[in-house]
C-alpha positions in Angstrom: -29.5 131.2 174.2 -31.2 130.4 170.9 -33.2 127.2 170.6 -31.2 124.4 168.9 -33.6 122.3 166.8 -31.1 119.7 165.9 -29.9 119.1 169.5 -33.5 119.0 170.7 -34.4 116.4 168.1 -31.5 114.2 168.9 -32.1 114.6 172.7 -35.7 113.3 172.3 -34.2 110.2 170.8 -31.7 109.8 173.6 -28.7 110.7 171.3 -26.2 113.4 172.1 -25.0 115.7 169.4 -21.5 114.2 169.7 -22.9 110.7 169.3 -25.1 111.7 166.3 -22.1 113.2 164.5 -20.2 109.9 164.9 -23.0 107.8 163.5 -21.9 106.1 160.3 -24.0 106.7 157.2 -25.4 103.6 155.5 -23.1 102.2 152.8 -24.2 102.6 149.2 -22.9 99.1 148.3 -23.6 95.6 149.4 -19.9 94.6 149.1 -16.7 96.4 148.4 -13.4 95.1 147.0 -10.1 96.9 147.8 -6.4 96.3 147.5 -3.1 97.7 148.5 0.4 96.8 147.6 0.2 93.3 149.1 -3.4 92.4 149.9 -6.8 92.2 148.2 -9.9 91.9 150.3 -13.7 92.2 150.2 -16.0 93.6 152.9 -19.7 93.7 153.3 -21.6 96.9 154.0 -21.0 96.6 157.7 -17.2 96.4 157.2 -17.0 92.7 157.9 -14.4 90.8 155.8 -15.9 88.5 153.2 -12.6 87.2 151.7 -8.9 88.2 151.4 -5.8 87.1 149.6 -2.5 88.1 148.0 -2.8 91.0 145.6 -2.2 90.0 142.0 -2.6 86.3 142.8 -6.0 86.0 144.5 -7.8 89.0 142.9 -10.3 86.9 140.9 -11.2 84.7 143.8 -11.8 87.6 146.2 -13.9 89.5 143.7 -15.9 86.3 143.0 -16.4 85.8 146.7 -17.8 89.3 147.0 -20.2 88.5 144.0 -21.3 85.3 145.5 -22.0 86.9 148.9 -24.2 89.6 147.2 -25.9 86.9 145.2 -26.7 85.0 148.4 -28.5 88.2 149.6 -30.7 88.2 146.5 -28.7 90.9 144.6 -27.1 94.2 145.3 -24.2 96.5 144.3 -20.6 95.5 144.3 -18.0 98.3 144.3 -14.5 97.6 143.0 -12.2 100.3 144.3 -9.5 101.7 142.1 -6.6 99.5 141.4 -5.3 96.9 138.9 -6.9 93.5 139.5 -5.1 90.7 137.8 -7.5 87.8 137.0 -6.8 84.1 136.6 -10.4 83.3 136.1 -13.6 84.9 134.9 -15.8 87.0 137.1 -19.2 85.2 136.9 -22.3 87.3 137.4 -25.0 84.7 138.3 -27.8 86.8 139.7 -29.2 90.3 139.3 -26.4 92.6 140.6 -24.6 95.9 139.8 -20.9 95.6 139.3 -19.3 99.0 139.4 -15.8 100.4 139.5 -14.3 103.9 139.7 -13.9 104.5 136.0 -10.7 103.8 134.2 -8.9 103.7 137.6 -10.5 100.3 138.2 -8.8 97.8 135.9 -9.7 94.2 135.4 -6.9 92.6 133.5 -6.7 88.9 132.5 -3.4 87.4 133.5 -0.8 86.0 131.1 -1.3 82.6 129.4 -5.0 82.2 130.4 -7.0 80.2 127.9 -10.3 81.0 126.1 -12.4 82.5 128.9 -14.0 86.0 129.2 -13.0 88.6 131.7 -16.6 88.9 132.8 -19.2 86.2 132.2 -22.9 87.4 132.4 -25.0 84.4 133.4 -28.2 86.1 134.7 -30.8 88.6 133.7 -30.9 92.1 135.2 -27.2 92.8 135.3 -25.5 96.2 135.3 -21.8 96.7 134.6 -20.4 100.2 134.9 -17.4 102.4 135.3 -14.7 99.8 134.5 -11.7 99.3 132.3 -11.4 95.7 131.1 -8.1 94.5 129.6 -8.2 91.1 127.8 -4.4 91.0 127.5 -4.5 89.4 124.1 -0.8 89.8 123.3 0.1 87.6 126.3 -2.6 84.9 125.9 -3.1 82.1 123.4 -4.9 83.0 120.2 -8.4 81.7 120.0 -8.4 78.1 118.7 -11.8 78.3 117.1 -14.5 80.8 115.9 -16.5 81.8 117.8 -14.4 81.9 121.0 -15.3 82.7 124.6 -12.1 84.8 125.0 -14.0 88.1 125.1 -13.9 91.1 127.4 -17.6 90.7 128.4 -19.5 87.6 127.3 -23.2 86.8 127.7 -24.1 83.8 125.6 -21.4 81.2 125.5 -23.0 77.9 126.3 -25.7 79.8 128.2 -29.3 80.8 127.3 -29.9 84.4 126.1 -30.0 87.0 128.9 -32.4 89.8 129.3 -32.2 93.4 130.6 -28.5 94.0 130.7 -27.0 97.5 131.0 -23.3 98.2 130.2 -22.4 101.8 131.0 -19.1 103.8 130.8 -17.1 100.6 130.3 -13.8 100.6 128.3 -12.8 97.2 126.9 -9.4 96.7 125.1 -7.2 93.9 124.0 -9.8 91.0 124.0 -8.4 88.0 122.1 -11.9 87.6 120.5 -14.8 90.1 120.7 -14.7 93.0 123.1 -18.4 92.7 124.2 -20.4 89.8 122.9 -24.0 89.4 124.2 -26.9 87.3 123.1 -30.1 88.6 124.7 -33.0 90.9 124.8 -33.2 94.5 125.9 -29.4 95.0 126.1 -28.2 98.6 126.4 -24.7 99.9 125.9 -24.1 103.6 126.9 -20.9 105.5 126.4 -18.7 102.4 126.0 -15.4 102.1 124.2 -14.0 98.9 122.6 -10.7 98.8 120.9 -8.0 96.4 119.7 -10.1 93.3 119.9 -9.0 90.2 118.0 -12.3 89.9 116.2 -15.3 92.3 116.5 -15.6 95.2 118.9 -19.3 95.0 119.8 -21.1 91.8 118.8 -24.7 91.0 119.5 -25.2 87.3 118.7 -29.0 87.5 118.2 -31.8 88.6 120.3 -33.9 91.8 120.3 -33.6 95.4 121.2 -29.8 95.8 121.4 -29.2 99.5 121.8 -25.9 101.3 121.5 -25.7 105.0 122.5 -22.6 107.2 122.2 -20.3 104.1 121.9 -16.9 103.9 120.1 -15.4 101.0 118.3 -11.8 101.4 117.0 -8.8 99.4 115.8 -10.6 96.1 116.0 -9.4 93.3 113.7 -12.9 92.6 112.2 -16.1 94.7 112.5 -16.4 97.6 114.8 -20.1 96.8 115.5 -21.5 93.4 114.4 -25.2 92.7 114.9 -25.9 89.1 113.9 -29.4 87.7 113.5 -32.0 89.5 115.6 -34.3 92.5 115.3 -35.1 96.0 116.5 -31.6 97.1 117.3 -30.7 100.8 117.6 -27.3 102.4 117.1 -27.4 106.1 118.0 -24.6 108.7 118.0 -21.8 106.0 117.8 -18.4 106.1 116.1 -16.6 103.3 114.4 -13.2 103.8 112.8 -10.0 102.0 111.7 -11.5 98.6 112.0 -10.2 95.7 109.9 -13.5 95.0 108.2 -16.7 97.1 108.4 -17.4 100.0 110.7 -20.9 98.5 111.1 -22.2 95.2 109.8 -25.7 93.8 110.5 -28.1 91.0 109.7 -30.8 92.5 112.0 -34.4 93.3 110.9 -36.0 96.6 111.8 -32.7 98.2 112.6 -32.1 101.9 113.1 -28.7 103.5 112.6 -28.8 107.2 113.3 -26.4 110.1 113.7 -23.2 107.9 113.6 -19.8 108.4 112.1 -18.0 105.6 110.2 -14.6 106.3 108.8 -11.2 104.8 107.9 -12.5 101.3 108.0 -10.9 98.7 105.7 -14.2 97.6 104.1 -17.6 99.4 104.2 -18.6 102.1 106.6 -22.1 100.5 107.0 -23.1 97.2 105.5 -26.7 96.0 105.7 -26.4 92.3 104.8 -28.8 90.4 102.5 -30.5 88.7 105.5 -31.6 92.1 106.9 -34.9 93.7 106.2 -36.5 97.1 107.0 -33.4 98.9 108.2 -33.4 102.7 108.5 -30.1 104.5 108.0 -30.4 108.2 108.7 -28.1 111.2 109.3 -24.8 109.4 109.4 -21.4 110.3 108.1 -19.5 107.7 106.1 -16.1 108.7 104.8 -12.7 107.4 103.7 -13.8 103.7 104.0 -11.9 101.4 101.6 -15.1 99.9 100.3 -18.5 101.6 100.0 -19.7 104.3 102.4 -23.0 102.5 102.8 -23.9 99.1 101.4 -27.5 97.9 101.3 -27.8 94.3 100.3 -31.0 93.7 102.4 -34.6 94.6 101.4 -36.8 97.5 102.1 -34.2 99.8 103.7 -34.6 103.6 104.0 -31.4 105.6 103.5 -31.9 109.3 104.1 -30.0 112.4 105.1 -26.6 110.8 105.2 -23.3 112.3 104.1 -20.9 110.0 102.3 -17.6 111.2 100.8 -14.2 109.9 99.7 -15.0 106.2 100.0 -13.1 103.6 97.9 -15.9 102.4 95.6 -19.3 104.1 96.0 -20.9 106.4 98.4 -24.1 104.2 98.5 -24.3 100.8 96.9 -27.6 98.9 96.5 -28.4 95.3 95.6 -31.5 94.7 97.7 -35.2 95.2 96.9 -37.4 98.1 97.6 -34.7 100.4 98.9 -35.5 104.1 99.3 -32.6 106.6 99.0 -33.6 110.2 99.8 -31.8 113.5 100.4 -28.3 112.3 100.9 -25.2 114.3 100.1 -22.4 112.4 98.3 -19.0 113.9 97.3 -15.5 113.3 96.3 -13.4 116.0 98.1 -9.8 114.8 97.2 -9.4 114.1 100.9 -9.0 110.3 100.8 -10.2 107.6 98.5 -11.9 108.5 95.2 -15.4 107.1 94.8 -16.2 105.6 91.4 -19.9 106.4 91.8 -22.0 108.4 94.2 -24.8 105.8 94.0 -24.4 102.4 92.4 -27.5 100.3 92.0 -26.6 96.9 90.5 -28.8 94.9 88.2 -30.0 92.5 90.9 -31.7 95.4 92.8 -35.4 95.9 92.3 -37.8 98.8 92.9 -35.1 101.2 94.1 -36.3 104.8 94.5 -33.6 107.5 94.4 -34.9 111.1 94.9 -33.6 114.5 95.9 -30.0 113.5 96.6 -27.1 115.8 95.9 -24.5 113.8 94.0 -22.5 116.6 92.5 -18.9 115.4 92.0 -19.9 112.3 93.8 -18.3 109.8 91.4 -15.1 109.9 89.3 -16.7 107.6 86.6 -20.3 108.7 87.0 -22.4 110.3 89.7 -25.1 107.7 89.2 -24.7 104.1 88.0 -28.1 102.5 87.7 -28.1 99.0 86.2 -31.5 98.0 87.6 -34.2 98.5 85.0 -36.8 98.9 87.6 -35.3 101.8 89.6 -36.9 105.2 89.8 -34.5 108.2 89.8 -35.9 111.7 90.2 -34.9 115.3 91.2 -31.3 114.6 92.1 -28.8 117.5 92.0 -25.8 116.4 89.8 -27.8 113.9 87.8 -26.9 114.4 84.1 -29.5 114.2 81.4 -28.8 111.4 79.0 -28.2 112.1 75.3 -28.9 109.2 72.8 -28.0 109.0 69.1 -29.5 105.6 68.4 -32.6 103.5 69.3 -32.9 103.5 73.1 -35.1 101.7 75.6 -35.7 103.9 78.6 -35.5 102.7 82.2 -37.1 104.5 85.2 -33.7 105.9 86.1 -34.0 108.1 83.0 -35.8 111.2 83.9 -35.1 113.2 80.7 -33.8 112.1 77.3 -32.1 114.4 74.8 -32.6 112.6 71.4 -30.1 113.4 68.6 -31.4 112.0 65.3 -28.8 113.7 63.1 -27.4 110.3 62.1 -30.8 108.8 61.2 -34.3 108.3 62.6 -34.3 106.8 66.1 -36.9 105.3 68.4 -37.2 105.9 72.1 -39.0 103.1 73.9 -40.8 104.1 77.1 -40.4 102.1 80.4 -43.1 99.9 81.7 -45.9 102.2 83.0 -47.1 99.7 85.6 -43.9 100.0 87.6 -44.3 103.6 88.8 -47.8 105.0 88.2 -48.2 108.8 88.2 -44.5 109.5 87.5 -43.2 111.4 84.4 -40.6 111.1 81.8 -39.4 113.9 79.4 -38.0 113.5 75.8 -36.7 116.2 73.5 -35.4 116.2 69.9 -32.2 118.4 69.9 -30.9 118.1 66.3 -32.0 120.2 63.3 -32.3 117.3 60.8 -35.5 116.1 59.3 -35.0 112.7 60.8 -37.9 111.8 63.2 -37.7 110.7 66.8 -40.4 108.2 67.4 -41.6 107.6 71.0 -43.0 104.1 71.4 -44.6 102.4 74.4 -43.1 99.5 76.3 -45.7 97.0 75.1 -49.3 97.3 74.0 -50.1 100.4 76.1 -51.0 103.7 74.3 -49.8 107.3 74.2 -52.8 109.6 74.3 -54.7 106.7 72.8 -52.2 106.2 69.9 -49.7 103.5 69.4 -46.8 106.0 69.2 -45.8 109.7 69.1 -43.4 111.5 66.7 -41.1 114.4 67.4 -40.4 115.8 64.0 -38.7 119.2 64.5 -35.7 120.5 66.5 -36.7 121.3 70.1 -40.0 119.4 69.9 -40.5 117.9 73.3 -43.0 115.9 75.3 -43.7 115.2 79.0 -45.5 111.9 79.6 -47.1 110.6 82.7 -48.4 107.1 83.2 -51.6 106.0 85.0 -50.0 102.5 85.5 -51.6 101.3 82.2 -51.2 103.9 79.5 -49.3 107.2 78.9 -50.6 110.8 78.6 -48.8 113.9 77.4 -48.8 117.2 79.1 
């Protein structure tokens, strides 16, 4: 007979093979909540009943008893088995625990006529919520009486201090009377979550640091899909926001990154960086068919690069902040939705905007580029038309090349301030055959090759000028 290693090992421990086979494996939870047609009950990991009650009536109390039992152990994992749990009170997470369901088969739904409370209230650090469907039941509950309101799907700041180290994973929130998920805290991560049909914002971070959203979806919410209030160093990666009543994404955060997201069919802007925000980076996103602008930058020192914006209601990219850099974006009208007036619109209040190497071909029905800020630099963009002037004209740094037509009389082209962008060039060419001169004059007391001005006397005379920050030199 061959030697049986398993039987030998068990025999040495005084256990028969039959007894070993019957030995129950350890539970992977600290408490479990289950329900059938009539009863809801909670058990600990040894199968002992923690609490029980009538299904649909006592669901919230039984779940809270399971939470409290795990809290008394110092933390652990609570498993909510599949089923519809009707709640008459919030589930309060008051210590570090994991609250997990079985995906969309585990439903936490607030009962009818419940006031302004959240479905889940996070009241501790180090919380994980995962694999749940949360239904706020807003159509059958009173509308919020004030703004802000606690009537959220998940809430972690209302009358509490900011929380830290929260993870929300694979959670689907719908029908919240106020925000779907509203968290004030630090190091809060949302992964693969969906929020829809909320009475206010889908996702809302009420301050804090390092709020991270990865592969999340916000849709059909009454206000913003994603709303990041004051705070800093948030990251939004590979998320989608569409058909929201205001912006796809709105933020007042500093040092924010929005990358590889899709924002479309929103009733205001696809992305709006508010004036309070600084140092945002907006890269490789797609903003289309939003009723406002594709991307609005009101804050200062943002970088906007590699995005695609098309068929938005006003402009592909709109800028009113200071020090904004706009590089290598593609902006179009495709006749597939709204018609953009402008590919890029920089208003007069903006300052030191740099616009380079974008493709704005057919990006605006009125003009591809509308640059009203005298101190903006525009260079090397595809679809940027050269400007033709027939009268005296003062150049701005948005003018890369000027075609001067002096057929109606001599004209003067005044150069921009060389101190604004040292080492950049402008080009001027006389295009008419008349004997009228085109005079190129400096902005102030600076010189052009040491002289006070330069004259283009003949057709096709041209000059390329570069500043050293103080004076101009021809090449």
